[in-house]
Biotite code that builds the C-alpha atoms (Angstrom):
import biotite.structure as struc

atoms = struc.array([
    struc.Atom([-13.542, 12.234, -1.401], chain_id="A", res_id=1, res_name="MET", atom_name="CA", element="C"),
    struc.Atom([-9.721, 12.170, -0.959], chain_id="A", res_id=2, res_name="GLY", atom_name="CA", element="C"),
    struc.Atom([-7.465, 14.995, -0.204], chain_id="A", res_id=3, res_name="ASP", atom_name="CA", element="C"),
    struc.Atom([-6.995, 15.605, -3.957], chain_id="A", res_id=4, res_name="ARG", atom_name="CA", element="C"),
    struc.Atom([-10.601, 15.253, -5.067], chain_id="A", res_id=5, res_name="GLY", atom_name="CA", element="C"),
    struc.Atom([-12.665, 12.185, -5.873], chain_id="A", res_id=6, res_name="PRO", atom_name="CA", element="C"),
    struc.Atom([-11.036, 8.879, -6.994], chain_id="A", res_id=7, res_name="ILE", atom_name="CA", element="C"),
    struc.Atom([-10.981, 8.736, -10.797], chain_id="A", res_id=8, res_name="PRO", atom_name="CA", element="C"),
    struc.Atom([-12.558, 5.875, -12.495], chain_id="A", res_id=9, res_name="LYS", atom_name="CA", element="C"),
    struc.Atom([-10.518, 3.147, -14.104], chain_id="A", res_id=10, res_name="ARG", atom_name="CA", element="C"),
    struc.Atom([-9.615, 3.823, -17.709], chain_id="A", res_id=11, res_name="SER", atom_name="CA", element="C"),
    struc.Atom([-11.940, 1.083, -18.857], chain_id="A", res_id=12, res_name="ALA", atom_name="CA", element="C"),
    struc.Atom([-14.841, 2.701, -17.068], chain_id="A", res_id=13, res_name="GLU", atom_name="CA", element="C"),
    struc.Atom([-14.221, 6.283, -18.437], chain_id="A", res_id=14, res_name="ARG", atom_name="CA", element="C"),
    struc.Atom([-16.067, 7.588, -21.542], chain_id="A", res_id=15, res_name="ARG", atom_name="CA", element="C"),
    struc.Atom([-14.501, 10.668, -23.043], chain_id="A", res_id=16, res_name="ARG", atom_name="CA", element="C"),
    struc.Atom([-15.568, 12.466, -26.089], chain_id="A", res_id=17, res_name="ARG", atom_name="CA", element="C"),
    struc.Atom([-12.552, 14.784, -26.197], chain_id="A", res_id=18, res_name="ASN", atom_name="CA", element="C"),
    struc.Atom([-8.855, 13.928, -25.898], chain_id="A", res_id=19, res_name="LYS", atom_name="CA", element="C"),
    struc.Atom([-7.555, 13.472, -22.425], chain_id="A", res_id=20, res_name="ASP", atom_name="CA", element="C"),
    struc.Atom([-4.961, 16.177, -21.851], chain_id="A", res_id=21, res_name="ASP", atom_name="CA", element="C"),
    struc.Atom([-3.372, 14.543, -18.849], chain_id="A", res_id=22, res_name="GLY", atom_name="CA", element="C"),
    struc.Atom([-0.275, 12.411, -18.692], chain_id="A", res_id=23, res_name="PRO", atom_name="CA", element="C"),
    struc.Atom([-0.390, 8.947, -20.232], chain_id="A", res_id=24, res_name="ALA", atom_name="CA", element="C"),
    struc.Atom([-1.058, 6.007, -17.924], chain_id="A", res_id=25, res_name="ILE", atom_name="CA", element="C"),
    struc.Atom([2.249, 4.369, -17.050], chain_id="A", res_id=26, res_name="VAL", atom_name="CA", element="C"),
    struc.Atom([2.422, 0.535, -16.898], chain_id="A", res_id=27, res_name="GLN", atom_name="CA", element="C"),
    struc.Atom([4.857, -1.078, -14.632], chain_id="A", res_id=28, res_name="ALA", atom_name="CA", element="C"),
    struc.Atom([7.164, -3.758, -15.968], chain_id="A", res_id=29, res_name="PRO", atom_name="CA", element="C"),
    struc.Atom([6.142, -7.271, -15.022], chain_id="A", res_id=30, res_name="SER", atom_name="CA", element="C"),
    struc.Atom([8.080, -9.457, -12.702], chain_id="A", res_id=31, res_name="GLY", atom_name="CA", element="C"),
    struc.Atom([9.203, -9.169, -9.109], chain_id="A", res_id=32, res_name="PRO", atom_name="CA", element="C"),
    struc.Atom([11.044, -6.079, -7.851], chain_id="A", res_id=33, res_name="ALA", atom_name="CA", element="C"),
    struc.Atom([14.154, -6.179, -5.744], chain_id="A", res_id=34, res_name="GLU", atom_name="CA", element="C"),
    struc.Atom([12.901, -6.038, -2.138], chain_id="A", res_id=35, res_name="VAL", atom_name="CA", element="C"),
    struc.Atom([15.296, -5.482, 0.731], chain_id="A", res_id=36, res_name="PRO", atom_name="CA", element="C"),
    struc.Atom([14.910, -7.979, 3.508], chain_id="A", res_id=37, res_name="ASP", atom_name="CA", element="C"),
    struc.Atom([13.589, -6.792, 6.808], chain_id="A", res_id=38, res_name="LEU", atom_name="CA", element="C"),
    struc.Atom([16.567, -6.010, 9.013], chain_id="A", res_id=39, res_name="PRO", atom_name="CA", element="C"),
    struc.Atom([17.148, -8.216, 12.003], chain_id="A", res_id=40, res_name="GLU", atom_name="CA", element="C"),
    struc.Atom([17.178, -5.042, 14.120], chain_id="A", res_id=41, res_name="SER", atom_name="CA", element="C"),
    struc.Atom([13.351, -4.797, 13.865], chain_id="A", res_id=42, res_name="ASP", atom_name="CA", element="C"),
    struc.Atom([12.249, -8.032, 15.621], chain_id="A", res_id=43, res_name="PRO", atom_name="CA", element="C"),
    struc.Atom([9.879, -6.038, 17.846], chain_id="A", res_id=44, res_name="ASN", atom_name="CA", element="C"),
    struc.Atom([7.581, -4.750, 15.066], chain_id="A", res_id=45, res_name="TRP", atom_name="CA", element="C"),
    struc.Atom([3.888, -5.433, 15.588], chain_id="A", res_id=46, res_name="HIS", atom_name="CA", element="C"),
    struc.Atom([2.671, -8.384, 13.399], chain_id="A", res_id=47, res_name="ASP", atom_name="CA", element="C"),
    struc.Atom([0.330, -6.119, 11.324], chain_id="A", res_id=48, res_name="ILE", atom_name="CA", element="C"),
    struc.Atom([3.157, -3.737, 10.489], chain_id="A", res_id=49, res_name="ALA", atom_name="CA", element="C"),
    struc.Atom([5.487, -6.584, 9.545], chain_id="A", res_id=50, res_name="ARG", atom_name="CA", element="C"),
    struc.Atom([2.763, -8.136, 7.323], chain_id="A", res_id=51, res_name="ASP", atom_name="CA", element="C"),
    struc.Atom([2.100, -4.709, 5.652], chain_id="A", res_id=52, res_name="TRP", atom_name="CA", element="C"),
    struc.Atom([5.844, -4.215, 4.924], chain_id="A", res_id=53, res_name="TYR", atom_name="CA", element="C"),
    struc.Atom([6.262, -7.742, 3.515], chain_id="A", res_id=54, res_name="GLU", atom_name="CA", element="C"),
    struc.Atom([3.086, -7.453, 1.466], chain_id="A", res_id=55, res_name="SER", atom_name="CA", element="C"),
    struc.Atom([4.605, -4.566, -0.448], chain_id="A", res_id=56, res_name="LEU", atom_name="CA", element="C"),
    struc.Atom([6.962, -6.955, -2.300], chain_id="A", res_id=57, res_name="GLN", atom_name="CA", element="C"),
    struc.Atom([3.948, -8.746, -3.838], chain_id="A", res_id=58, res_name="ASP", atom_name="CA", element="C"),
    struc.Atom([2.224, -5.449, -4.802], chain_id="A", res_id=59, res_name="SER", atom_name="CA", element="C"),
    struc.Atom([2.305, -4.226, -8.357], chain_id="A", res_id=60, res_name="GLY", atom_name="CA", element="C"),
    struc.Atom([3.386, -0.709, -7.497], chain_id="A", res_id=61, res_name="GLN", atom_name="CA", element="C"),
    struc.Atom([6.640, -2.155, -5.964], chain_id="A", res_id=62, res_name="ALA", atom_name="CA", element="C"),
    struc.Atom([7.909, -2.333, -9.546], chain_id="A", res_id=63, res_name="ALA", atom_name="CA", element="C"),
    struc.Atom([8.270, 1.421, -9.321], chain_id="A", res_id=64, res_name="PHE", atom_name="CA", element="C"),
    struc.Atom([9.952, 1.516, -5.886], chain_id="A", res_id=65, res_name="TYR", atom_name="CA", element="C"),
    struc.Atom([13.549, 2.722, -5.552], chain_id="A", res_id=66, res_name="GLN", atom_name="CA", element="C"),
    struc.Atom([15.781, 2.476, -2.467], chain_id="A", res_id=67, res_name="ALA", atom_name="CA", element="C"),
    struc.Atom([14.345, 5.570, -1.065], chain_id="A", res_id=68, res_name="SER", atom_name="CA", element="C"),
    struc.Atom([10.780, 4.225, -1.361], chain_id="A", res_id=69, res_name="ASP", atom_name="CA", element="C"),
    struc.Atom([11.688, 1.106, 0.580], chain_id="A", res_id=70, res_name="TRP", atom_name="CA", element="C"),
    struc.Atom([13.287, 3.289, 3.273], chain_id="A", res_id=71, res_name="ALA", atom_name="CA", element="C"),
    struc.Atom([9.971, 5.251, 3.413], chain_id="A", res_id=72, res_name="THR", atom_name="CA", element="C"),
    struc.Atom([8.091, 1.998, 3.688], chain_id="A", res_id=73, res_name="ALA", atom_name="CA", element="C"),
    struc.Atom([10.249, 0.888, 6.584], chain_id="A", res_id=74, res_name="ARG", atom_name="CA", element="C"),
    struc.Atom([9.586, 4.285, 8.255], chain_id="A", res_id=75, res_name="TYR", atom_name="CA", element="C"),
    struc.Atom([5.849, 3.819, 7.786], chain_id="A", res_id=76, res_name="ALA", atom_name="CA", element="C"),
    struc.Atom([6.011, 0.302, 9.199], chain_id="A", res_id=77, res_name="ALA", atom_name="CA", element="C"),
    struc.Atom([7.918, 1.631, 12.210], chain_id="A", res_id=78, res_name="GLU", atom_name="CA", element="C"),
    struc.Atom([5.206, 4.270, 12.794], chain_id="A", res_id=79, res_name="LEU", atom_name="CA", element="C"),
    struc.Atom([2.464, 1.680, 12.297], chain_id="A", res_id=80, res_name="MET", atom_name="CA", element="C"),
    struc.Atom([4.223, -0.602, 14.780], chain_id="A", res_id=81, res_name="SER", atom_name="CA", element="C"),
    struc.Atom([4.466, 2.041, 17.452], chain_id="A", res_id=82, res_name="ARG", atom_name="CA", element="C"),
    struc.Atom([0.797, 3.007, 16.929], chain_id="A", res_id=83, res_name="LEU", atom_name="CA", element="C"),
    struc.Atom([-0.408, -0.568, 17.304], chain_id="A", res_id=84, res_name="LEU", atom_name="CA", element="C"),
    struc.Atom([1.879, -1.533, 20.167], chain_id="A", res_id=85, res_name="SER", atom_name="CA", element="C"),
    struc.Atom([0.722, 1.211, 22.552], chain_id="A", res_id=86, res_name="THR", atom_name="CA", element="C"),
    struc.Atom([-1.983, 0.742, 25.145], chain_id="A", res_id=87, res_name="ASP", atom_name="CA", element="C"),
    struc.Atom([-3.199, 4.331, 24.732], chain_id="A", res_id=88, res_name="ARG", atom_name="CA", element="C"),
    struc.Atom([-5.896, 5.417, 22.337], chain_id="A", res_id=89, res_name="ALA", atom_name="CA", element="C"),
    struc.Atom([-4.599, 6.208, 18.740], chain_id="A", res_id=90, res_name="PRO", atom_name="CA", element="C"),
    struc.Atom([-3.362, 9.658, 18.248], chain_id="A", res_id=91, res_name="ASN", atom_name="CA", element="C"),
    struc.Atom([-5.252, 11.246, 15.311], chain_id="A", res_id=92, res_name="GLY", atom_name="CA", element="C"),
    struc.Atom([-2.237, 13.131, 14.078], chain_id="A", res_id=93, res_name="GLN", atom_name="CA", element="C"),
    struc.Atom([-0.132, 10.023, 14.048], chain_id="A", res_id=94, res_name="LEU", atom_name="CA", element="C"),
    struc.Atom([-2.834, 8.059, 12.120], chain_id="A", res_id=95, res_name="VAL", atom_name="CA", element="C"),
    struc.Atom([-3.065, 10.972, 9.623], chain_id="A", res_id=96, res_name="ALA", atom_name="CA", element="C"),
    struc.Atom([0.681, 11.078, 9.215], chain_id="A", res_id=97, res_name="ALA", atom_name="CA", element="C"),
    struc.Atom([0.814, 7.304, 8.735], chain_id="A", res_id=98, res_name="LEU", atom_name="CA", element="C"),
    struc.Atom([-1.978, 7.483, 6.131], chain_id="A", res_id=99, res_name="ASN", atom_name="CA", element="C"),
    struc.Atom([-0.073, 10.268, 4.278], chain_id="A", res_id=100, res_name="SER", atom_name="CA", element="C"),
    struc.Atom([3.118, 8.229, 4.141], chain_id="A", res_id=101, res_name="VAL", atom_name="CA", element="C"),
    struc.Atom([1.213, 5.098, 3.022], chain_id="A", res_id=102, res_name="MET", atom_name="CA", element="C"),
    struc.Atom([-0.557, 7.223, 0.331], chain_id="A", res_id=103, res_name="GLY", atom_name="CA", element="C"),
    struc.Atom([2.847, 8.498, -0.996], chain_id="A", res_id=104, res_name="SER", atom_name="CA", element="C"),
    struc.Atom([3.785, 4.876, -1.488], chain_id="A", res_id=105, res_name="LEU", atom_name="CA", element="C"),
    struc.Atom([0.678, 4.325, -3.585], chain_id="A", res_id=106, res_name="LEU", atom_name="CA", element="C"),
    struc.Atom([-0.587, 1.479, -1.391], chain_id="A", res_id=107, res_name="THR", atom_name="CA", element="C"),
    struc.Atom([-4.237, 1.946, -2.081], chain_id="A", res_id=108, res_name="THR", atom_name="CA", element="C"),
    struc.Atom([-6.076, 1.769, -5.413], chain_id="A", res_id=109, res_name="GLU", atom_name="CA", element="C"),
    struc.Atom([-7.327, 5.263, -4.946], chain_id="A", res_id=110, res_name="GLY", atom_name="CA", element="C"),
    struc.Atom([-3.828, 6.690, -4.561], chain_id="A", res_id=111, res_name="ASP", atom_name="CA", element="C"),
    struc.Atom([-2.668, 4.792, -7.628], chain_id="A", res_id=112, res_name="ARG", atom_name="CA", element="C"),
    struc.Atom([-5.574, 6.071, -9.755], chain_id="A", res_id=113, res_name="ARG", atom_name="CA", element="C"),
    struc.Atom([-4.892, 9.668, -8.709], chain_id="A", res_id=114, res_name="ARG", atom_name="CA", element="C"),
    struc.Atom([-1.266, 9.113, -9.873], chain_id="A", res_id=115, res_name="ALA", atom_name="CA", element="C"),
    struc.Atom([-2.738, 7.646, -13.112], chain_id="A", res_id=116, res_name="ARG", atom_name="CA", element="C"),
    struc.Atom([-1.294, 4.193, -12.438], chain_id="A", res_id=117, res_name="ILE", atom_name="CA", element="C"),
    struc.Atom([-3.522, 1.191, -13.046], chain_id="A", res_id=118, res_name="GLU", atom_name="CA", element="C"),
    struc.Atom([-2.420, -2.279, -12.075], chain_id="A", res_id=119, res_name="LEU", atom_name="CA", element="C"),
    struc.Atom([-3.980, -5.206, -13.991], chain_id="A", res_id=120, res_name="GLU", atom_name="CA", element="C"),
    struc.Atom([-3.559, -8.822, -12.980], chain_id="A", res_id=121, res_name="ARG", atom_name="CA", element="C"),
    struc.Atom([-2.332, -11.087, -15.740], chain_id="A", res_id=122, res_name="GLN", atom_name="CA", element="C"),
    struc.Atom([-4.366, -14.363, -16.050], chain_id="A", res_id=123, res_name="PRO", atom_name="CA", element="C"),
    struc.Atom([-2.413, -17.214, -14.522], chain_id="A", res_id=124, res_name="THR", atom_name="CA", element="C"),
    struc.Atom([-4.493, -20.258, -15.374], chain_id="A", res_id=125, res_name="GLY", atom_name="CA", element="C"),
    struc.Atom([-4.953, -21.890, -18.732], chain_id="A", res_id=126, res_name="PRO", atom_name="CA", element="C"),
    struc.Atom([-7.458, -20.061, -20.949], chain_id="A", res_id=127, res_name="LYS", atom_name="CA", element="C"),
    struc.Atom([-10.556, -22.041, -21.440], chain_id="A", res_id=128, res_name="LEU", atom_name="CA", element="C"),
    struc.Atom([-12.501, -22.030, -24.680], chain_id="A", res_id=129, res_name="ALA", atom_name="CA", element="C"),
    struc.Atom([-15.925, -20.549, -24.484], chain_id="A", res_id=130, res_name="VAL", atom_name="CA", element="C"),
    struc.Atom([-18.546, -22.853, -25.992], chain_id="A", res_id=131, res_name="VAL", atom_name="CA", element="C"),
    struc.Atom([-22.076, -21.806, -26.076], chain_id="A", res_id=132, res_name="SER", atom_name="CA", element="C"),
    struc.Atom([-24.587, -24.676, -25.762], chain_id="A", res_id=133, res_name="PRO", atom_name="CA", element="C"),
    struc.Atom([-26.917, -22.992, -28.267], chain_id="A", res_id=134, res_name="LEU", atom_name="CA", element="C"),
    struc.Atom([-24.156, -22.953, -30.935], chain_id="A", res_id=135, res_name="ASP", atom_name="CA", element="C"),
    struc.Atom([-23.653, -26.671, -30.393], chain_id="A", res_id=136, res_name="SER", atom_name="CA", element="C"),
    struc.Atom([-27.421, -27.377, -30.735], chain_id="A", res_id=137, res_name="TYR", atom_name="CA", element="C"),
    struc.Atom([-27.627, -25.228, -33.828], chain_id="A", res_id=138, res_name="ARG", atom_name="CA", element="C"),
    struc.Atom([-24.663, -27.125, -35.357], chain_id="A", res_id=139, res_name="ASP", atom_name="CA", element="C"),
    struc.Atom([-26.373, -30.430, -34.599], chain_id="A", res_id=140, res_name="ILE", atom_name="CA", element="C"),
    struc.Atom([-29.660, -29.351, -35.967], chain_id="A", res_id=141, res_name="ALA", atom_name="CA", element="C"),
    struc.Atom([-28.079, -28.080, -39.137], chain_id="A", res_id=142, res_name="GLY", atom_name="CA", element="C"),
    struc.Atom([-29.194, -24.442, -38.716], chain_id="A", res_id=143, res_name="GLY", atom_name="CA", element="C"),
])
C-alpha cells in the first residue's frame, strides 16, 4: 500500500457498474518533450543518478513536464548522487525524501495510476495479419 492507499488497477482491468465520478484520464500528447541538457557543472554525479535523470527524457510522463519539473528532477538527481556517493549507510530520512520527490515527478507506474495517468506504448513494428491454421484447413476442405 502506498501513502495514498492501494495502487488503482489500470482502466482496462477495472469493472464498474456505476459511473466513475473521478476526473477523466488525461492522455499525454505523443512525441518527444523538450528536455534540458545536463549542465556541465554536474560532472561528479553518480552514474545511477545521471542515468535516472537522462531516462526521464524517454519516459511518457515527460510530455507533461514543465521547466519547474525538470528543475525538481535535477534536485532529485543531486540528492540521489549524494546518497549513492557516500561511504556511510543510507539515511532513512534522505531515502524517504528522495522517494517523495521522485513520486511527485510520477516516475513509477503506481504514482501515475494514483494521478489517473496511464501511459500506453504505441506499436512500433508492422502489424502482422493473424491467420488461424484451422481457418485455412476449413477453406481448403470446403467447410
